[in-house]
N, C-alpha and C positions, 0 to 999 in steps of 0.2 A: 249677633243679632240673637237677643236672649230669645229662647223659643217659649210659647205659653204653655203650662200645662193645663191640662185638657181635665173633666172634670172627674173620670177614672181613676188621674192621676193626683188629685188632689184628693179626692178621697181616701186615697191610698197612702199621702201624705200625713195626712189627718189621721189615721188611722193607726199611723207607726208612732205619732206624736203619743195620742191619747195612751198607747202601750207604755211607752217610754217614761209620761209621765207619771203613770199610774202604778209603776215598779218602780221607780227611782233611778232610772237610766239617762238622767240627763245631769248635762253638766254644767260649771257654773260661769257667770260671763267677768264676774267682777266679786274682790274678794268679799268677805263677808266682814262684821264688825272685829275686831281682832286686839280691844284692847286687853291688858292682861291683869290679871287679878288675883287677891291672895288664893289659896285652895282652902277655899271653907269649903266646909261639907255641907249638904243640907239634912238635914233630918227628913226619915223615910217617907214623912206626911208632907214635908213640906216639897219633896223632890215627886212625889204623886199629885200635889195640886198644878206645879209648874208643868209637868206632863202634860193632863191634860188640856191645861190653857193651849199650850204649842200646840198640842195634836189638833184641836180647834181652831188653830192658825192656819196649821199646814193644810188642812182640808179647804180650809177660807182659800187656799191661796191655788187647790186646786182647779175649785171653780172660780177662778181669776182665770186662770188660763184656757179653760172651757170657756168661758164667755168669752174673751178675747179673740181665741182661735175661729169662735163660729162668727162674730161679729166681722172676722176679717176678711174669709170667706164666702160672705153672703153680701158684703157694700158693693155697690156699682160705685164707689169712687176709689181710685188707686190710692189716694193721696191718704185716707181714711183707713184703708185699707194698710199701710203701711205704719201708721201711727199703731193701729192697734197689736201691729206684730211688734212694734220696738217696745211696745207695752209690755206684751206677754213674755218678751225677752227680761226687762225688767223684773216679772214676776218669778220667774225660772230662779233668779237670785234665792229668791223670800223661799221661795219654796224649798229650796237648797239649806236655807239657813236651819230652816224649823226641822226638815229633817234629819240635818245632823244633828241636833239641839237634845232633837227625841231618845237620840241614841247616846247623847252623853249621858240624859236622864236616865237612862235603861228602861224605855220605852219605846212603845209601838204607833205608825198610821193609824189610821183610823182604818177597819174592814168597809167603809163605807163609802171610799174614795171613789170609786168605779160608777156606782149609781148615784153620784153628787155631779160629779165630771160631766156625765150624759144630759142632767137636764139643763145643766148651766151651757152647756155645745146647743143645745136646742132653743134657747131662754134666746142667747146670743148670734143665734142665726137667724131669728125671728125678728128682733130687732134691728139685724143689719141690711133686713129685706124691709124695714119699714121707713126708709130712707136715711139723711147725715145727722140729723138734727136730734131723731129719737135714738140713734144708733150709740150717737155722741152724748147724748142724756143720761143713757142707761150707763156709762164711763161715770157722769161727774157723779149720779145719787148713788149708784155701788161703791163708790170710791169713799163720796163723805159719810154712808152708811158701816164700811171698814176703820174709817180713821177713829170713828165714836167708838167704835166695839174694839178696837187699839187701847183708846184710852182704859177702858173699862177694864181690861186686863193687865194693862200695867199697876192700877190701884189694887188688882187680886191677887198679884203676884207676890210671895214669900220676899218676904222684906228684903232676903242675903243674897237670892238670888240676881243676882248683878247680871251674870252672862244673858239669860233669855230676855232681862230688861234691854240690855243694850240692841237684841237683835229687835225688839220691837219696835223701840226708838226710830232702829234705821227704817222699817220698814213705813210706819206710821208718817213719816217725812216724804218716802219715795209716793206711796197713794195720794198724800195732798197735794203735790205735783200731780199728779194724772188727773184728779179730778180739775186741778186748775186750768190746766192744758185742754181739755174736756172743754170748759164753759170759755176758754177765748177761743176755740176753734168753731164757737153758735152752738152749744147743746143747750137742747130744750129742756124748761126747767118743769122735771113731773107735778103729777097733780096731791094731792097729799094722801089722797087713798091709794095711788100706784104703788108711796113710797112706804106707805103703810102696809100692802099686800107683801111687798117686799123687805120689810123688818120682821112680819112673820114668817117666810120663809127662812130668813138666814136665823130667827130662833129657831126653828128645828130643826135646823143644820148643827148650830151651836149646843143645842138639847141633847143632839145624838150623841152627838161623833166627842162628846165630854168623855162618853162610858165606852160607848163600841167603837 
């Protein structure tokens, strides 16, 4: 019989995961996109553009980790909690793919990641306390926004950066599946005003992490 974790144990586990996420100590669960490309060297400007876009996506995955973990620990539904944890594991792969690509582009992750992690974790925790429909609705609304955001980045990537493009295409496919699962599980459709606020918050994240 499995023993249940008390509140202190859960806090310690989440703190440990938060630290590992923000300093890059997580392990991948499935291989990333592995197509073989010709050794095409990007120009300095193209490499800089790709790195900035991938840095935004990496921070987006940091936020996704925090949201799902917050939702998982605050929901009263064991089924929803497991669903969130599985989604977080899949997002871990995206996080690592983006971080690896940033290294390949000789760049870095955003210095603002810990701040965005904390904010997203608090939002996820709040959503989890408001009931399953709202909790799942946050997943559906967030992932729908991420899919649109990834499509925008696919169009902005330098033409020759097929490696980054492959990663983003794979991520887009996974994010769409997360949204579909949340809707199938009974997600509440968020009103336009709430979606607008979420979009505003997303723009703050993308505009700051593009540079910082």
